N, C-alpha and C positions, 0 to 999 in steps of 0.2 A: 749579340751578333756583331762580328767584327767586320769592318770595311776593309776590303782587299785593295792592294795597290792598283790593279787594273781598273777597279771601279773609280778610284780617285782620278786616274788618268783619263778615263772616259768623261767624267764630269768636267774636268778642266778643258778637254778638247771640245766638248759640247758647248760650254760657255764661250770659248773663243770663237767657235763657228757662228754662234748667235750674235756676238758683238761685232764681228766683222761682216755680218749679213751674208755670210756664205750659206747659212741655213735660214730659210724664210718660212715662217709658219703660215701655211695655207691649209686647205682642207685635207689634202693628201698627206702632208707631213703630220698633222694632228691625228688623223686616222691611223697612220702607221705607228705613232707614239702610243696611242691608246691600245692598239693591238699588241705591241711589244710589252707594254706594262701589264696587260691582261695575261699574256703568256708567262711572264716572269712570276706574277702573283699566283697564278694557277699552279705553276710548277712548284713553287715554294710551299704552298699550303696544301695542295692535294696530292703531292708526290707519295706520301706514306699511305694515304687512303687507297689510291689506285693500286699501289704495289701490294698492299694487304689483300685487296679484292682479287687481284690476279693470282696471288699466291694461294688464296683459299680455293679458287676455281681449279687451279692446277692440282692441289692436294685431293680435291674431290674426284677429279678425272683419274688421278693415279690410283686412288682407292677402288674406284669402279673397275679399272683395268686389272688390278691385282685380284679383285674378287672374281672377275670373269676367268682369268687364268687359273685360279685355284679351282673353280668349278669344273673347268675343262680337264684339269689334271686329275681331279677326283673321279670324273666320269671315265677317263681313259684308264686309270688304275683299276676301277671296278670292272671294266670290260676285259682287261688283261687277266684279272683274277678269275672271272667267269670263263674265259677261254682256257686257262690252265686247268680249271676244274673240269670242264667239258672234255678236254683231251685226256685227262687222267681217268675219268669215268669210261670214256670210249675205249681206252687201252685195257682197262680192267675187264670190261665186258667182252672185248675181243679175245683176251687171254682165257676168260672163262668159257667162251664158246669153243675155242680150240681144245681146251682140256675136256670139255664135254664130248666133243667129236671123237677125240682119241679114246676116251673111256668107252664110248658107245661102240667103237670099232673093236676094242678089246673084248668087251662083253659079248658082242655078236659072234665073234670067232670062237668063244669058249662056252657057249650055252647050247642047250638042246633046242630042237626045232619047236617043241611044245612051249617052252618058256619064251621063245623068240617073239611070238605074237604079243604076249603080255608085256614084255619089256619094250617092244617097239611102240606100243600104245602109250606106255608110261613115259618113254623117252620123247615121243612126239608131244605129249601134253606138257612135259617139262620144258622142251624147247619152245613151245608156243608161249608158255608163261614167261620164259626168259625174254623172248622176242617182245611180248607185250610190255614187260617191265622196262626193257631197253627203250622202246618207243615212248613210254610214259616219262622216263627220265629225260630223254632227249627233248620231248615236248615241253617239260617243265623248265629245262635249262634254256630252251629257245624262248619261252615266255618270259623268264627272268631277264634274259639278254635283251629282249625287246623292251621290257619295262625299264631296264637300266640305261639303254642307249638310245632307242628310237624315240620314245615318248619325251625325254628331256629335249632332244633336238627339235621335235615338232613344237613343243611348247615354247622353246626359246625363239623359234622362228615366228610364232604368233605374237610374242611380246615385242 
């Protein structure tokens, strides 16, 4: 450890002020010197320890923050995927419903009255099955959406 020039200058000025009785050692001066020496010693010896402790806490905080952002990003990505899937299924079912309606109109115009009753019963049962399957798909997508988005939000609020 090398002594710096300002430290030598301080020691010389301190010694001169003592010899000329400019600085008198009473309780206040001794207490101030003890405090200053404590601060200097604490800064020199505990500087690295305090810095390492603060750096460790900062890295833990950063890791927790990044983890939370990654979880939020994953949740949003999953919700976006579910939304795209739901829209594509809905569009496919709408297209199928339109085609079924057009086909039914074409058949109704070109068949005899006797076959019309059988065909309408068959068509109604098919439309009913399509409607049930559409509702089943919509409910399963809604359930998976709730499982993917609402439950993690609820459990994150509980923690």
